[in-house]
Biopython code that builds the backbone (N, CA, C, O; Angstrom):
import numpy as np
from Bio.PDB.StructureBuilder import StructureBuilder

atoms = [
    (1, "MET", "N", (-36.966, -15.171, -21.956)),
    (1, "MET", "CA", (-35.966, -15.299, -20.911)),
    (1, "MET", "C", (-35.322, -13.931, -20.670)),
    (1, "MET", "O", (-34.867, -13.275, -21.607)),
    (2, "ARG", "N", (-35.290, -13.526, -19.451)),
    (2, "ARG", "CA", (-34.761, -12.233, -19.091)),
    (2, "ARG", "C", (-33.273, -12.341, -18.739)),
    (2, "ARG", "O", (-32.859, -13.265, -18.039)),
    (3, "SER", "N", (-32.494, -11.409, -19.222)),
    (3, "SER", "CA", (-31.069, -11.398, -18.930)),
    (3, "SER", "C", (-30.811, -10.480, -17.748)),
    (3, "SER", "O", (-31.272, -9.339, -17.730)),
    (4, "HIS", "N", (-30.088, -10.966, -16.778)),
    (4, "HIS", "CA", (-29.762, -10.170, -15.602)),
    (4, "HIS", "C", (-28.271, -9.861, -15.603)),
    (4, "HIS", "O", (-27.440, -10.727, -15.876)),
    (5, "THR", "N", (-27.961, -8.647, -15.301)),
    (5, "THR", "CA", (-26.573, -8.252, -15.197)),
    (5, "THR", "C", (-26.321, -7.789, -13.772)),
    (5, "THR", "O", (-27.104, -7.023, -13.211)),
    (6, "LEU", "N", (-25.237, -8.253, -13.196)),
    (6, "LEU", "CA", (-24.869, -7.871, -11.835)),
    (6, "LEU", "C", (-23.698, -6.927, -11.883)),
    (6, "LEU", "O", (-22.891, -6.966, -12.812)),
    (7, "LEU", "N", (-23.607, -6.099, -10.908)),
    (7, "LEU", "CA", (-22.433, -5.255, -10.786)),
    (7, "LEU", "C", (-21.676, -5.726, -9.560)),
    (7, "LEU", "O", (-22.184, -5.709, -8.439)),
    (8, "ILE", "N", (-20.475, -6.137, -9.802)),
    (8, "ILE", "CA", (-19.594, -6.518, -8.702)),
    (8, "ILE", "C", (-18.536, -5.437, -8.632)),
    (8, "ILE", "O", (-17.740, -5.265, -9.555)),
    (9, "SER", "N", (-18.536, -4.722, -7.542)),
    (9, "SER", "CA", (-17.570, -3.652, -7.371)),
    (9, "SER", "C", (-16.384, -4.178, -6.591)),
    (9, "SER", "O", (-16.528, -4.968, -5.658)),
    (10, "VAL", "N", (-15.247, -3.740, -6.980)),
    (10, "VAL", "CA", (-14.039, -4.100, -6.268)),
    (10, "VAL", "C", (-13.530, -2.831, -5.613)),
    (10, "VAL", "O", (-13.182, -1.864, -6.291)),
    (11, "LEU", "N", (-13.489, -2.843, -4.297)),
    (11, "LEU", "CA", (-12.977, -1.682, -3.594)),
    (11, "LEU", "C", (-11.466, -1.672, -3.724)),
    (11, "LEU", "O", (-10.792, -2.639, -3.369)),
    (12, "VAL", "N", (-10.959, -0.601, -4.222)),
    (12, "VAL", "CA", (-9.518, -0.511, -4.435)),
    (12, "VAL", "C", (-8.967, 0.551, -3.495)),
    (12, "VAL", "O", (-9.408, 1.700, -3.503)),
    (13, "PHE", "N", (-8.024, 0.159, -2.711)),
    (13, "PHE", "CA", (-7.406, 1.069, -1.768)),
    (13, "PHE", "C", (-5.924, 1.186, -2.096)),
    (13, "PHE", "O", (-5.216, 0.182, -2.178)),
    (14, "PHE", "N", (-5.467, 2.400, -2.281)),
    (14, "PHE", "CA", (-4.053, 2.640, -2.503)),
    (14, "PHE", "C", (-3.550, 3.389, -1.275)),
    (14, "PHE", "O", (-3.978, 4.512, -1.008)),
    (15, "MET", "N", (-2.661, 2.777, -0.544)),
    (15, "MET", "CA", (-2.175, 3.406, 0.666)),
    (15, "MET", "C", (-0.693, 3.724, 0.503)),
    (15, "MET", "O", (0.058, 2.935, -0.070)),
    (16, "LYS", "N", (-0.283, 4.862, 0.999)),
    (16, "LYS", "CA", (1.116, 5.262, 0.935)),
    (16, "LYS", "C", (1.950, 4.317, 1.792)),
    (16, "LYS", "O", (1.514, 3.867, 2.851)),
    (17, "ASP", "N", (3.142, 4.030, 1.321)),
    (17, "ASP", "CA", (4.029, 3.118, 2.021)),
    (17, "ASP", "C", (5.025, 3.867, 2.900)),
    (17, "ASP", "O", (6.015, 3.291, 3.350)),
    (18, "ALA", "N", (4.766, 5.143, 3.142)),
    (18, "ALA", "CA", (5.714, 5.984, 3.867)),
    (18, "ALA", "C", (5.996, 5.469, 5.274)),
    (18, "ALA", "O", (7.100, 5.645, 5.790)),
    (19, "SER", "N", (5.014, 4.840, 5.893)),
    (19, "SER", "CA", (5.210, 4.381, 7.270)),
    (19, "SER", "C", (5.515, 2.889, 7.343)),
    (19, "SER", "O", (5.474, 2.297, 8.421)),
    (20, "GLY", "N", (5.819, 2.286, 6.207)),
    (20, "GLY", "CA", (6.149, 0.874, 6.198)),
    (20, "GLY", "C", (4.956, -0.044, 6.110)),
    (20, "GLY", "O", (5.100, -1.256, 6.274)),
    (21, "GLN", "N", (3.783, 0.496, 5.855)),
    (21, "GLN", "CA", (2.592, -0.328, 5.727)),
    (21, "GLN", "C", (2.655, -1.155, 4.451)),
    (21, "GLN", "O", (3.271, -0.759, 3.462)),
    (22, "ILE", "N", (2.008, -2.306, 4.496)),
    (22, "ILE", "CA", (1.886, -3.130, 3.298)),
    (22, "ILE", "C", (0.790, -2.535, 2.426)),
    (22, "ILE", "O", (-0.320, -2.287, 2.897)),
    (23, "VAL", "N", (1.100, -2.310, 1.166)),
    (23, "VAL", "CA", (0.135, -1.748, 0.219)),
    (23, "VAL", "C", (-0.531, -2.893, -0.533)),
    (23, "VAL", "O", (0.143, -3.754, -1.098)),
    (24, "MET", "N", (-1.862, -2.892, -0.535)),
    (24, "MET", "CA", (-2.637, -3.897, -1.254)),
    (24, "MET", "C", (-3.285, -3.236, -2.467)),
    (24, "MET", "O", (-3.958, -2.212, -2.338)),
    (25, "THR", "N", (-3.079, -3.826, -3.645)),
    (25, "THR", "CA", (-3.642, -3.275, -4.879)),
    (25, "THR", "C", (-4.542, -4.317, -5.517)),
    (25, "THR", "O", (-4.111, -5.431, -5.812)),
    (26, "GLN", "N", (-5.802, -3.942, -5.726)),
    (26, "GLN", "CA", (-6.793, -4.860, -6.277)),
    (26, "GLN", "C", (-7.151, -4.491, -7.707)),
    (26, "GLN", "O", (-7.271, -3.312, -8.041)),
    (27, "THR", "N", (-7.323, -5.503, -8.550)),
    (27, "THR", "CA", (-7.790, -5.286, -9.922)),
    (27, "THR", "C", (-8.744, -6.414, -10.294)),
    (27, "THR", "O", (-8.610, -7.530, -9.792)),
    (28, "PRO", "N", (-9.714, -6.131, -11.176)),
    (28, "PRO", "CA", (-10.065, -4.828, -11.742)),
    (28, "PRO", "C", (-10.848, -3.994, -10.738)),
    (28, "PRO", "O", (-11.221, -4.482, -9.671)),
    (29, "GLU", "N", (-11.096, -2.733, -11.084)),
    (29, "GLU", "CA", (-11.824, -1.852, -10.171)),
    (29, "GLU", "C", (-13.306, -2.185, -10.112)),
    (29, "GLU", "O", (-13.924, -2.076, -9.053)),
    (30, "SER", "N", (-13.880, -2.587, -11.233)),
    (30, "SER", "CA", (-15.294, -2.984, -11.234)),
    (30, "SER", "C", (-15.541, -3.963, -12.372)),
    (30, "SER", "O", (-14.792, -4.016, -13.347)),
    (31, "LEU", "N", (-16.600, -4.727, -12.225)),
    (31, "LEU", "CA", (-16.963, -5.738, -13.211)),
    (31, "LEU", "C", (-18.470, -5.723, -13.407)),
    (31, "LEU", "O", (-19.223, -5.498, -12.459)),
    (32, "SER", "N", (-18.900, -5.957, -14.611)),
    (32, "SER", "CA", (-20.316, -6.167, -14.885)),
    (32, "SER", "C", (-20.432, -7.587, -15.418)),
    (32, "SER", "O", (-19.869, -7.912, -16.464)),
    (33, "VAL", "N", (-21.160, -8.428, -14.700)),
    (33, "VAL", "CA", (-21.230, -9.844, -15.047)),
    (33, "VAL", "C", (-22.677, -10.321, -15.073)),
    (33, "VAL", "O", (-23.579, -9.630, -14.600)),
    (34, "SER", "N", (-22.880, -11.481, -15.618)),
    (34, "SER", "CA", (-24.203, -12.100, -15.680)),
    (34, "SER", "C", (-24.193, -13.388, -14.874)),
    (34, "SER", "O", (-23.138, -13.997, -14.694)),
    (35, "PRO", "N", (-25.354, -13.812, -14.385)),
    (35, "PRO", "CA", (-25.415, -15.085, -13.655)),
    (35, "PRO", "C", (-24.810, -16.215, -14.492)),
    (35, "PRO", "O", (-25.050, -16.321, -15.695)),
    (36, "GLY", "N", (-24.029, -17.044, -13.825)),
    (36, "GLY", "CA", (-23.353, -18.150, -14.492)),
    (36, "GLY", "C", (-21.933, -17.833, -14.907)),
    (36, "GLY", "O", (-21.153, -18.745, -15.183)),
    (37, "ASP", "N", (-21.578, -16.541, -14.957)),
    (37, "ASP", "CA", (-20.215, -16.153, -15.343)),
    (37, "ASP", "C", (-19.204, -16.558, -14.274)),
    (37, "ASP", "O", (-19.550, -16.787, -13.115)),
    (38, "ARG", "N", (-17.965, -16.637, -14.693)),
    (38, "ARG", "CA", (-16.832, -16.854, -13.790)),
    (38, "ARG", "C", (-16.144, -15.507, -13.593)),
    (38, "ARG", "O", (-15.881, -14.792, -14.561)),
    (39, "VAL", "N", (-15.852, -15.162, -12.341)),
    (39, "VAL", "CA", (-15.237, -13.881, -12.010)),
    (39, "VAL", "C", (-13.964, -14.112, -11.218)),
    (39, "VAL", "O", (-13.944, -14.922, -10.292)),
    (40, "THR", "N", (-12.913, -13.411, -11.575)),
    (40, "THR", "CA", (-11.666, -13.474, -10.819)),
    (40, "THR", "C", (-11.228, -12.062, -10.456)),
    (40, "THR", "O", (-11.183, -11.170, -11.303)),
    (41, "ILE", "N", (-10.910, -11.880, -9.190)),
    (41, "ILE", "CA", (-10.412, -10.604, -8.674)),
    (41, "ILE", "C", (-8.981, -10.846, -8.197)),
    (41, "ILE", "O", (-8.697, -11.841, -7.531)),
    (42, "ASN", "N", (-8.095, -9.932, -8.544)),
    (42, "ASN", "CA", (-6.683, -10.057, -8.187)),
    (42, "ASN", "C", (-6.315, -9.083, -7.083)),
    (42, "ASN", "O", (-6.853, -7.979, -7.000)),
    (43, "CYS", "N", (-5.395, -9.510, -6.241)),
    (43, "CYS", "CA", (-4.902, -8.650, -5.178)),
    (43, "CYS", "C", (-3.389, -8.850, -5.085)),
    (43, "CYS", "O", (-2.907, -9.976, -4.960)),
    (44, "LYS", "N", (-2.651, -7.746, -5.147)),
    (44, "LYS", "CA", (-1.196, -7.808, -5.079)),
    (44, "LYS", "C", (-0.715, -7.022, -3.873)),
    (44, "LYS", "O", (-1.108, -5.873, -3.668)),
    (45, "ALA", "N", (0.138, -7.650, -3.080)),
    (45, "ALA", "CA", (0.715, -7.002, -1.905)),
    (45, "ALA", "C", (2.082, -6.426, -2.261)),
    (45, "ALA", "O", (2.781, -6.957, -3.124)),
    (46, "SER", "N", (2.453, -5.348, -1.600)),
    (46, "SER", "CA", (3.740, -4.705, -1.883)),
    (46, "SER", "C", (4.925, -5.522, -1.366)),
    (46, "SER", "O", (6.065, -5.301, -1.775)),
    (47, "THR", "N", (4.650, -6.455, -0.475)),
    (47, "THR", "CA", (5.663, -7.373, 0.028)),
    (47, "THR", "C", (4.966, -8.678, 0.389)),
    (47, "THR", "O", (3.741, -8.702, 0.509)),
    (48, "SER", "N", (5.705, -9.745, 0.562)),
    (48, "SER", "CA", (5.087, -11.037, 0.854)),
    (48, "SER", "C", (4.235, -10.976, 2.121)),
    (48, "SER", "O", (4.651, -10.434, 3.145)),
    (49, "ILE", "N", (3.038, -11.543, 2.026)),
    (49, "ILE", "CA", (2.154, -11.602, 3.194)),
    (49, "ILE", "C", (1.917, -13.052, 3.629)),
    (49, "ILE", "O", (1.057, -13.316, 4.469)),
    (50, "SER", "N", (2.670, -13.978, 3.062)),
    (50, "SER", "CA", (2.664, -15.383, 3.488)),
    (50, "SER", "C", (1.258, -15.974, 3.611)),
    (50, "SER", "O", (0.955, -16.671, 4.579)),
    (51, "SER", "N", (0.412, -15.694, 2.635)),
    (51, "SER", "CA", (-0.971, -16.201, 2.584)),
    (51, "SER", "C", (-1.861, -15.683, 3.702)),
    (51, "SER", "O", (-2.930, -16.240, 3.949)),
    (52, "ASN", "N", (-1.435, -14.625, 4.380)),
    (52, "ASN", "CA", (-2.258, -14.016, 5.426)),
    (52, "ASN", "C", (-3.180, -12.985, 4.790)),
    (52, "ASN", "O", (-2.993, -11.776, 4.932)),
    (53, "ILE", "N", (-4.186, -13.506, 4.081)),
    (53, "ILE", "CA", (-5.106, -12.660, 3.336)),
    (53, "ILE", "C", (-6.540, -13.118, 3.584)),
    (53, "ILE", "O", (-6.813, -14.308, 3.742)),
    (54, "ALA", "N", (-7.437, -12.156, 3.614)),
    (54, "ALA", "CA", (-8.863, -12.460, 3.762)),
    (54, "ALA", "C", (-9.611, -11.723, 2.659)),
    (54, "ALA", "O", (-9.233, -10.624, 2.252)),
    (55, "TRP", "N", (-10.677, -12.353, 2.188)),
    (55, "TRP", "CA", (-11.529, -11.759, 1.150)),
    (55, "TRP", "C", (-12.926, -11.550, 1.728)),
    (55, "TRP", "O", (-13.480, -12.433, 2.383)),
    (56, "PHE", "N", (-13.479, -10.376, 1.477)),
    (56, "PHE", "CA", (-14.776, -10.002, 2.024)),
    (56, "PHE", "C", (-15.738, -9.561, 0.931)),
    (56, "PHE", "O", (-15.328, -9.079, -0.125)),
    (57, "GLN", "N", (-17.032, -9.738, 1.209)),
    (57, "GLN", "CA", (-18.095, -9.161, 0.399)),
    (57, "GLN", "C", (-18.849, -8.199, 1.303)),
    (57, "GLN", "O", (-19.124, -8.510, 2.462)),
    (58, "GLN", "N", (-19.183, -7.028, 0.770)),
    (58, "GLN", "CA", (-19.988, -6.093, 1.541)),
    (58, "GLN", "C", (-21.112, -5.553, 0.666)),
    (58, "GLN", "O", (-20.886, -5.046, -0.432)),
    (59, "LYS", "N", (-22.311, -5.676, 1.180)),
    (59, "LYS", "CA", (-23.490, -5.138, 0.503)),
    (59, "LYS", "C", (-23.891, -3.844, 1.190)),
    (59, "LYS", "O", (-23.621, -3.654, 2.375)),
    (60, "SER", "N", (-24.528, -2.964, 0.451)),
    (60, "SER", "CA", (-24.914, -1.660, 0.963)),
    (60, "SER", "C", (-25.689, -1.783, 2.278)),
    (60, "SER", "O", (-26.672, -2.518, 2.373)),
    (61, "GLY", "N", (-25.220, -1.042, 3.289)),
    (61, "GLY", "CA", (-25.905, -1.021, 4.579)),
    (61, "GLY", "C", (-25.651, -2.230, 5.458)),
    (61, "GLY", "O", (-26.251, -2.350, 6.527)),
    (62, "GLN", "N", (-24.764, -3.139, 5.025)),
    (62, "GLN", "CA", (-24.491, -4.349, 5.798)),
    (62, "GLN", "C", (-23.022, -4.420, 6.209)),
    (62, "GLN", "O", (-22.160, -3.772, 5.615)),
    (63, "ALA", "N", (-22.764, -5.213, 7.227)),
    (63, "ALA", "CA", (-21.385, -5.447, 7.658)),
    (63, "ALA", "C", (-20.684, -6.335, 6.634)),
    (63, "ALA", "O", (-21.343, -7.106, 5.937)),
    (64, "PRO", "N", (-19.354, -6.239, 6.532)),
    (64, "PRO", "CA", (-18.623, -7.124, 5.616)),
    (64, "PRO", "C", (-18.805, -8.590, 6.010)),
    (64, "PRO", "O", (-18.927, -8.921, 7.189)),
    (65, "LYS", "N", (-18.823, -9.456, 5.003)),
    (65, "LYS", "CA", (-18.942, -10.898, 5.224)),
    (65, "LYS", "C", (-17.650, -11.568, 4.772)),
    (65, "LYS", "O", (-17.220, -11.396, 3.632)),
    (66, "LEU", "N", (-17.035, -12.329, 5.669)),
    (66, "LEU", "CA", (-15.813, -13.056, 5.326)),
    (66, "LEU", "C", (-16.157, -14.216, 4.398)),
    (66, "LEU", "O", (-17.015, -15.042, 4.708)),
    (67, "LEU", "N", (-15.471, -14.267, 3.248)),
    (67, "LEU", "CA", (-15.730, -15.311, 2.261)),
    (67, "LEU", "C", (-14.609, -16.344, 2.174)),
    (67, "LEU", "O", (-14.853, -17.513, 1.874)),
    (68, "PHE", "N", (-13.381, -15.905, 2.437)),
    (68, "PHE", "CA", (-12.244, -16.798, 2.254)),
    (68, "PHE", "C", (-11.049, -16.205, 2.994)),
    (68, "PHE", "O", (-10.906, -14.985, 3.075)),
    (69, "TYR", "N", (-10.192, -17.072, 3.533)),
    (69, "TYR", "CA", (-8.997, -16.563, 4.198)),
    (69, "TYR", "C", (-7.860, -17.568, 4.056)),
    (69, "TYR", "O", (-8.076, -18.752, 3.796)),
    (70, "GLY", "N", (-6.641, -17.059, 4.235)),
    (70, "GLY", "CA", (-5.478, -17.910, 4.025)),
    (70, "GLY", "C", (-5.395, -18.343, 2.572)),
    (70, "GLY", "O", (-5.984, -17.713, 1.694)),
    (71, "SER", "N", (-4.678, -19.397, 2.326)),
    (71, "SER", "CA", (-4.554, -19.845, 0.944)),
    (71, "SER", "C", (-5.649, -20.819, 0.551)),
    (71, "SER", "O", (-5.825, -21.096, -0.635)),
    (72, "SER", "N", (-6.398, -21.352, 1.531)),
    (72, "SER", "CA", (-7.386, -22.368, 1.154)),
    (72, "SER", "C", (-8.523, -22.560, 2.150)),
    (72, "SER", "O", (-9.110, -23.641, 2.203)),
    (73, "SER", "N", (-8.845, -21.553, 2.930)),
    (73, "SER", "CA", (-9.851, -21.736, 3.981)),
    (73, "SER", "C", (-11.136, -20.967, 3.686)),
    (73, "SER", "O", (-11.117, -19.763, 3.430)),
    (74, "ARG", "N", (-12.243, -21.690, 3.729)),
    (74, "ARG", "CA", (-13.560, -21.112, 3.484)),
    (74, "ARG", "C", (-14.394, -21.310, 4.753)),
    (74, "ARG", "O", (-14.544, -22.439, 5.220)),
    (75, "PRO", "N", (-14.935, -20.230, 5.313)),
    (75, "PRO", "CA", (-15.769, -20.389, 6.510)),
    (75, "PRO", "C", (-16.992, -21.259, 6.210)),
    (75, "PRO", "O", (-17.460, -21.313, 5.073)),
    (76, "SER", "N", (-17.496, -21.929, 7.227)),
    (76, "SER", "CA", (-18.688, -22.744, 7.017)),
    (76, "SER", "C", (-19.842, -21.856, 6.566)),
    (76, "SER", "O", (-19.982, -20.716, 7.010)),
    (77, "GLY", "N", (-20.652, -22.393, 5.689)),
    (77, "GLY", "CA", (-21.779, -21.648, 5.161)),
    (77, "GLY", "C", (-21.495, -20.875, 3.891)),
    (77, "GLY", "O", (-22.424, -20.416, 3.226)),
    (78, "VAL", "N", (-20.222, -20.724, 3.543)),
    (78, "VAL", "CA", (-19.855, -20.033, 2.298)),
    (78, "VAL", "C", (-19.803, -21.085, 1.183)),
    (78, "VAL", "O", (-19.107, -22.091, 1.322)),
    (79, "PRO", "N", (-20.523, -20.869, 0.091)),
    (79, "PRO", "CA", (-20.582, -21.870, -0.980)),
    (79, "PRO", "C", (-19.216, -22.180, -1.595)),
    (79, "PRO", "O", (-18.330, -21.326, -1.622)),
    (80, "ASP", "N", (-19.056, -23.412, -2.087)),
    (80, "ASP", "CA", (-17.771, -23.806, -2.662)),
    (80, "ASP", "C", (-17.497, -23.178, -4.024)),
    (80, "ASP", "O", (-16.429, -23.401, -4.595)),
    (81, "ARG", "N", (-18.433, -22.401, -4.555)),
    (81, "ARG", "CA", (-18.153, -21.684, -5.798)),
    (81, "ARG", "C", (-17.269, -20.469, -5.547)),
    (81, "ARG", "O", (-16.786, -19.846, -6.492)),
    (82, "PHE", "N", (-17.052, -20.128, -4.261)),
    (82, "PHE", "CA", (-16.104, -19.089, -3.872)),
    (82, "PHE", "C", (-14.779, -19.755, -3.529)),
    (82, "PHE", "O", (-14.741, -20.684, -2.723)),
    (83, "SER", "N", (-13.700, -19.287, -4.133)),
    (83, "SER", "CA", (-12.398, -19.877, -3.823)),
    (83, "SER", "C", (-11.304, -18.819, -3.894)),
    (83, "SER", "O", (-11.477, -17.764, -4.504)),
    (84, "GLY", "N", (-10.204, -19.114, -3.274)),
    (84, "GLY", "CA", (-9.061, -18.217, -3.285)),
    (84, "GLY", "C", (-7.785, -19.012, -3.431)),
    (84, "GLY", "O", (-7.729, -20.195, -3.094)),
    (85, "ARG", "N", (-6.767, -18.355, -3.935)),
    (85, "ARG", "CA", (-5.461, -19.003, -4.054)),
    (85, "ARG", "C", (-4.391, -17.935, -4.168)),
    (85, "ARG", "O", (-4.680, -16.752, -4.345)),
    (86, "GLY", "N", (-3.169, -18.372, -4.065)),
    (86, "GLY", "CA", (-2.049, -17.455, -4.208)),
    (86, "GLY", "C", (-0.994, -17.701, -3.157)),
    (86, "GLY", "O", (-1.159, -18.531, -2.263)),
    (87, "SER", "N", (0.091, -16.965, -3.283)),
    (87, "SER", "CA", (1.189, -17.037, -2.322)),
    (87, "SER", "C", (2.069, -15.813, -2.502)),
    (87, "SER", "O", (1.987, -15.110, -3.509)),
    (88, "GLY", "N", (2.912, -15.570, -1.507)),
    (88, "GLY", "CA", (3.847, -14.455, -1.608)),
    (88, "GLY", "C", (3.138, -13.117, -1.682)),
    (88, "GLY", "O", (2.589, -12.638, -0.689)),
    (89, "THR", "N", (3.151, -12.511, -2.872)),
    (89, "THR", "CA", (2.537, -11.197, -3.057)),
    (89, "THR", "C", (1.297, -11.222, -3.954)),
    (89, "THR", "O", (0.585, -10.222, -4.041)),
    (90, "ASP", "N", (1.029, -12.347, -4.622)),
    (90, "ASP", "CA", (-0.040, -12.394, -5.622)),
    (90, "ASP", "C", (-1.158, -13.363, -5.241)),
    (90, "ASP", "O", (-0.921, -14.543, -4.982)),
    (91, "TYR", "N", (-2.384, -12.832, -5.213)),
    (91, "TYR", "CA", (-3.539, -13.615, -4.767)),
    (91, "TYR", "C", (-4.731, -13.383, -5.694)),
    (91, "TYR", "O", (-4.876, -12.315, -6.288)),
    (92, "THR", "N", (-5.572, -14.398, -5.802)),
    (92, "THR", "CA", (-6.794, -14.272, -6.593)),
    (92, "THR", "C", (-7.973, -14.812, -5.799)),
    (92, "THR", "O", (-7.837, -15.710, -4.969)),
    (93, "PHE", "N", (-9.120, -14.241, -6.079)),
    (93, "PHE", "CA", (-10.381, -14.693, -5.512)),
    (93, "PHE", "C", (-11.305, -14.956, -6.691)),
    (93, "PHE", "O", (-11.431, -14.114, -7.580)),
    (94, "THR", "N", (-11.952, -16.116, -6.709)),
    (94, "THR", "CA", (-12.784, -16.497, -7.850)),
    (94, "THR", "C", (-14.182, -16.895, -7.401)),
    (94, "THR", "O", (-14.359, -17.586, -6.397)),
    (95, "ILE", "N", (-15.162, -16.447, -8.159)),
    (95, "ILE", "CA", (-16.536, -16.944, -8.042)),
    (95, "ILE", "C", (-16.747, -17.754, -9.312)),
    (95, "ILE", "O", (-16.773, -17.200, -10.410)),
    (96, "SER", "N", (-16.895, -19.057, -9.162)),
    (96, "SER", "CA", (-16.931, -19.920, -10.346)),
    (96, "SER", "C", (-18.225, -19.786, -11.141)),
    (96, "SER", "O", (-18.207, -19.878, -12.369)),
    (97, "ARG", "N", (-19.326, -19.573, -10.469)),
    (97, "ARG", "CA", (-20.622, -19.408, -11.141)),
    (97, "ARG", "C", (-21.396, -18.326, -10.394)),
    (97, "ARG", "O", (-22.002, -18.580, -9.354)),
    (98, "VAL", "N", (-21.362, -17.130, -10.940)),
    (98, "VAL", "CA", (-22.016, -15.999, -10.288)),
    (98, "VAL", "C", (-23.522, -16.237, -10.190)),
    (98, "VAL", "O", (-24.155, -16.731, -11.123)),
    (99, "GLU", "N", (-24.076, -15.871, -9.032)),
    (99, "GLU", "CA", (-25.518, -15.919, -8.829)),
    (99, "GLU", "C", (-26.034, -14.500, -8.592)),
    (99, "GLU", "O", (-25.266, -13.596, -8.267)),
    (100, "ALA", "N", (-27.324, -14.321, -8.758)),
    (100, "ALA", "CA", (-27.926, -12.994, -8.663)),
    (100, "ALA", "C", (-27.638, -12.319, -7.326)),
    (100, "ALA", "O", (-27.534, -11.094, -7.266)),
    (101, "ASP", "N", (-27.510, -13.085, -6.271)),
    (101, "ASP", "CA", (-27.288, -12.532, -4.929)),
    (101, "ASP", "C", (-25.831, -12.128, -4.680)),
    (101, "ASP", "O", (-25.512, -11.632, -3.600)),
    (102, "ASP", "N", (-24.952, -12.329, -5.652)),
    (102, "ASP", "CA", (-23.524, -12.068, -5.449)),
    (102, "ASP", "C", (-23.116, -10.615, -5.652)),
    (102, "ASP", "O", (-21.962, -10.260, -5.414)),
    (103, "GLY", "N", (-24.046, -9.771, -6.089)),
    (103, "GLY", "CA", (-23.703, -8.370, -6.298)),
    (103, "GLY", "C", (-23.239, -7.721, -5.007)),
    (103, "GLY", "O", (-23.753, -8.037, -3.934)),
    (104, "GLY", "N", (-22.277, -6.821, -5.098)),
    (104, "GLY", "CA", (-21.777, -6.121, -3.921)),
    (104, "GLY", "C", (-20.349, -5.689, -4.121)),
    (104, "GLY", "O", (-19.803, -5.780, -5.220)),
    (105, "ASP", "N", (-19.749, -5.217, -3.051)),
    (105, "ASP", "CA", (-18.344, -4.811, -3.052)),
    (105, "ASP", "C", (-17.505, -5.950, -2.501)),
    (105, "ASP", "O", (-17.872, -6.580, -1.509)),
    (106, "TYR", "N", (-16.384, -6.211, -3.144)),
    (106, "TYR", "CA", (-15.469, -7.268, -2.724)),
    (106, "TYR", "C", (-14.100, -6.655, -2.471)),
    (106, "TYR", "O", (-13.640, -5.809, -3.238)),
    (107, "TYR", "N", (-13.458, -7.080, -1.404)),
    (107, "TYR", "CA", (-12.110, -6.569, -1.161)),
    (107, "TYR", "C", (-11.260, -7.573, -0.403)),
    (107, "TYR", "O", (-11.757, -8.441, 0.314)),
    (108, "CYS", "N", (-9.965, -7.419, -0.592)),
    (108, "CYS", "CA", (-8.999, -8.244, 0.135)),
    (108, "CYS", "C", (-8.424, -7.413, 1.275)),
    (108, "CYS", "O", (-8.424, -6.183, 1.234)),
    (109, "GLN", "N", (-7.937, -8.110, 2.286)),
    (109, "GLN", "CA", (-7.281, -7.460, 3.419)),
    (109, "GLN", "C", (-6.153, -8.364, 3.889)),
    (109, "GLN", "O", (-6.353, -9.563, 4.081)),
    (110, "GLN", "N", (-4.979, -7.797, 4.073)),
    (110, "GLN", "CA", (-3.867, -8.599, 4.597)),
    (110, "GLN", "C", (-3.879, -8.539, 6.118)),
    (110, "GLN", "O", (-4.208, -7.515, 6.716)),
    (111, "TYR", "N", (-3.507, -9.673, 6.733)),
    (111, "TYR", "CA", (-3.368, -9.688, 8.189)),
    (111, "TYR", "C", (-2.004, -10.258, 8.580)),
    (111, "TYR", "O", (-1.843, -10.909, 9.613)),
    (112, "SER", "N", (-1.038, -9.985, 7.718)),
    (112, "SER", "CA", (0.333, -10.434, 7.964)),
    (112, "SER", "C", (1.040, -9.526, 8.966)),
    (112, "SER", "O", (1.875, -9.978, 9.749)),
    (113, "SER", "N", (0.693, -8.235, 8.930)),
    (113, "SER", "CA", (1.309, -7.289, 9.860)),
    (113, "SER", "C", (0.364, -6.127, 10.112)),
    (113, "SER", "O", (-0.543, -5.859, 9.323)),
    (114, "PHE", "N", (0.593, -5.442, 11.224)),
    (114, "PHE", "CA", (-0.215, -4.279, 11.573)),
    (114, "PHE", "C", (0.457, -3.020, 11.048)),
    (114, "PHE", "O", (1.685, -2.942, 11.041)),
    (115, "PRO", "N", (-0.314, -2.037, 10.609)),
    (115, "PRO", "CA", (-1.765, -2.061, 10.586)),
    (115, "PRO", "C", (-2.290, -2.951, 9.460)),
    (115, "PRO", "O", (-1.639, -3.123, 8.430)),
    (116, "LEU", "N", (-3.486, -3.514, 9.681)),
    (116, "LEU", "CA", (-4.138, -4.286, 8.628)),
    (116, "LEU", "C", (-4.452, -3.325, 7.485)),
    (116, "LEU", "O", (-4.894, -2.202, 7.726)),
    (117, "THR", "N", (-4.229, -3.750, 6.257)),
    (117, "THR", "CA", (-4.507, -2.883, 5.111)),
    (117, "THR", "C", (-5.348, -3.607, 4.091)),
    (117, "THR", "O", (-5.281, -4.827, 3.946)),
    (118, "GLN", "N", (-6.146, -2.820, 3.384)),
    (118, "GLN", "CA", (-7.031, -3.349, 2.354)),
    (118, "GLN", "C", (-6.524, -2.927, 1.002)),
    (118, "GLN", "O", (-7.126, -3.267, -0.016)),
]
sb = StructureBuilder()
sb.init_structure("model")
sb.init_model(0)
sb.init_chain("A")
sb.init_seg("    ")
for serial, (resi, resn, name, xyz) in enumerate(atoms, 1):
    if name == "N":
        sb.init_residue(resn, " ", resi, " ")
    sb.init_atom(name, np.array(xyz, "f"), 0.0, 1.0, " ", f" {name:<3s}", serial, name[0])
structure = sb.get_structure()
């Protein structure tokens, strides 16, 4: 039996708050996981974003794919092993059972106010 390890990268963006922008901080920065593992990514906003958050996956050379938005909305076609939760300033995104195709970059983006920040 062959063991496969995936790399799930978390894009972390630190933006200056000098102009009043909402700063989004994601942790951890990167993860190495195996198929079947449970993965949780955290995103903290500098101020309440009232569940106006979206989670994306991006693979090399491809456009970002929306995986989850708001506090409980999953676009059609996205498997139920992807979930999100949170409120106020603290949010999490979870993949309950990682599959080989899940490798890529994951990031959160707030859409509570402009400019949109990641």
